[in-house]
C-alpha positions in Angstrom: 266.5 78.0 50.9 264.5 76.0 53.1 261.4 74.9 50.6 258.0 73.4 52.1 255.6 72.3 49.7 251.8 72.3 51.5 248.6 70.9 51.2 249.5 67.2 50.1 247.4 64.8 49.8 248.7 61.8 47.5 251.5 59.2 47.7 252.4 60.6 44.2 252.7 64.0 45.0 254.4 63.6 48.7 257.2 61.6 46.7 257.7 63.9 44.1 258.4 66.6 47.0 260.8 64.6 49.0 262.6 63.3 45.5 262.8 67.1 44.4 264.5 67.9 47.4 261.9 69.5 49.9 262.6 70.2 53.3 259.2 70.0 54.8 255.6 68.8 53.3 252.6 70.0 54.9 249.1 68.5 55.5 246.1 71.1 55.9 243.8 70.4 59.1 242.4 73.7 58.9 238.4 72.9 59.0 236.9 74.3 55.4 240.2 73.9 53.5 239.9 72.3 49.9 243.1 71.1 50.9 241.7 69.0 54.5 242.8 65.7 55.2 242.2 63.4 58.1 244.9 62.6 60.5 244.9 58.8 59.3 245.5 59.4 55.9 248.0 62.3 57.1 249.8 59.7 59.3 250.1 57.2 56.3 251.9 59.9 53.8 254.1 61.1 56.6 255.5 57.0 56.8 256.6 58.0 53.4 259.1 60.6 54.2 262.5 60.2 55.6 263.5 61.6 58.8 265.4 64.5 57.3 262.5 65.9 56.0 260.2 67.7 58.1 256.1 66.8 58.4 254.3 69.4 59.0 250.6 69.7 60.2 248.8 73.4 59.4 246.1 74.7 61.8 244.2 78.0 61.9 241.8 78.8 65.0 241.7 75.5 66.7 242.0 74.7 70.3 245.5 73.3 71.4 244.4 70.3 72.9 242.7 69.2 69.2 245.8 70.3 67.6 248.2 68.1 69.6 246.0 65.0 69.6 245.7 65.4 65.6 249.7 66.3 65.0 250.0 63.1 67.4 248.2 60.8 65.5 249.6 61.8 62.3 252.7 61.1 64.1 253.9 64.7 63.0 257.0 66.4 63.7 256.1 69.8 63.4 253.0 72.4 63.9 252.0 75.4 62.0 249.8 77.7 63.4 247.4 80.5 61.5 245.7 82.4 63.7 245.9 84.5 67.5 247.5 82.0 69.3 249.4 83.4 72.5 253.4 82.5 73.2 251.6 80.2 75.6 250.2 77.7 72.8 253.5 77.9 71.4 255.4 77.2 74.4 253.0 73.9 75.1 253.6 72.5 71.9 257.0 72.6 72.2 256.8 71.4 75.5 255.3 68.1 74.0 257.9 67.8 71.4 256.9 69.6 68.2 258.6 72.2 66.2 256.6 75.3 65.4 255.9 77.9 62.8 253.8 80.9 63.7 252.1 82.0 60.6 250.9 85.6 60.2 249.4 88.1 57.2 252.1 90.7 56.6 249.4 93.1 57.9 249.2 91.2 61.2 253.1 90.7 61.4 253.3 94.3 61.0 250.9 95.2 63.8 252.4 92.6 66.3 255.2 93.1 68.7 256.4 89.3 68.4 258.1 88.8 71.6 259.2 84.8 71.2 262.2 84.5 69.2 261.7 80.2 69.3 258.9 80.1 67.0 260.0 80.2 62.9 257.8 82.7 61.0 256.0 82.4 58.0 254.6 85.9 56.3 251.4 85.2 54.4 248.9 86.9 52.3 245.7 88.1 54.2 244.1 84.9 52.9 246.2 82.4 53.4 246.1 79.6 50.4 244.3 81.3 48.0 247.3 82.2 45.3 247.3 85.8 46.5 250.7 87.4 46.5 251.4 90.5 48.6 254.1 93.0 48.2 257.0 92.4 49.8 258.2 95.9 49.8 256.0 96.2 53.1 258.3 94.3 55.0 261.2 96.6 54.2 260.8 98.8 57.3 260.2 96.0 59.5 262.3 92.9 58.1 261.8 89.8 59.7 264.5 88.9 62.0 265.8 85.3 62.0 264.6 82.2 60.4 261.1 83.1 58.3 259.6 81.6 55.3 257.8 84.1 52.5 254.0 82.6 51.4 251.6 84.0 49.3 251.0 83.4 45.5 254.4 81.9 44.8 254.5 79.4 41.9 257.5 78.1 39.8 257.6 80.8 37.6 258.0 84.3 40.0 259.4 82.0 43.1 263.2 83.2 41.9 262.4 86.8 41.7 260.2 87.0 45.2 263.6 85.2 47.0 265.6 87.8 45.6 263.8 90.7 46.6 262.5 89.7 49.9 265.9 87.3 50.9 263.9 84.9 53.1 265.3 81.9 54.8 262.7 79.9 53.2 259.4 79.7 51.0 256.3 78.4 51.0 254.1 77.2 48.5 250.6 75.3 48.4 248.1 76.4 45.4 250.8 77.4 43.5 251.9 74.1 43.0 248.4 72.9 41.3 246.6 71.6 38.3 243.4 72.5 39.6 242.0 73.8 43.0 243.2 71.5 45.9 244.5 68.9 43.6 248.4 69.3 43.4 251.1 68.6 40.2 254.1 66.4 40.7 255.5 68.5 37.8 254.8 71.8 39.4 256.3 70.9 42.6 259.5 69.7 40.9 259.5 72.6 39.1 259.1 75.0 42.3 262.0 73.3 44.3 264.2 73.7 41.4 263.2 77.7 41.1 263.7 78.4 44.8 267.1 76.3 45.0 268.3 78.4 41.9 267.4 81.6 43.0 
């Protein structure tokens, strides 16, 4: 089970995610997010992460050149895009040496015919980052193929059940490991990783 802890902004919580065994840590660069971080600060945090753990930059509706500049400055390994980006945008990111995650809300996923199998897929609630769950039974008629992550309203108490019912390859959490909006809890991070692994 691949586990990604997103929206990190402090050394304490980055260290907690790594020590708990997370496969990826995420830094949010989407304007307006309460978890927004500057590239320089993300770079300092990414430097604490061993090479076996992915460092992911999360972007939403931003120009590809801006995404590349920020991700390069922060020295990230992976770029996650939320929005209406085309296959060509993901091809460009991979050509520049980044791994990619394509994030879609469940309704957009069901409405789109995805043609590029090279991107890992993250399926989320319609409003990412606000802790809202969606009924994963909605995916039963068209289950994702390949490597995909489940997101949206997950927390230490419900992640095991969500994994058992939806059978994703991985899970992603942000607000579900926060003590208050935008403030991560090292204890909740550890509990989430353990629950996801034990599912």
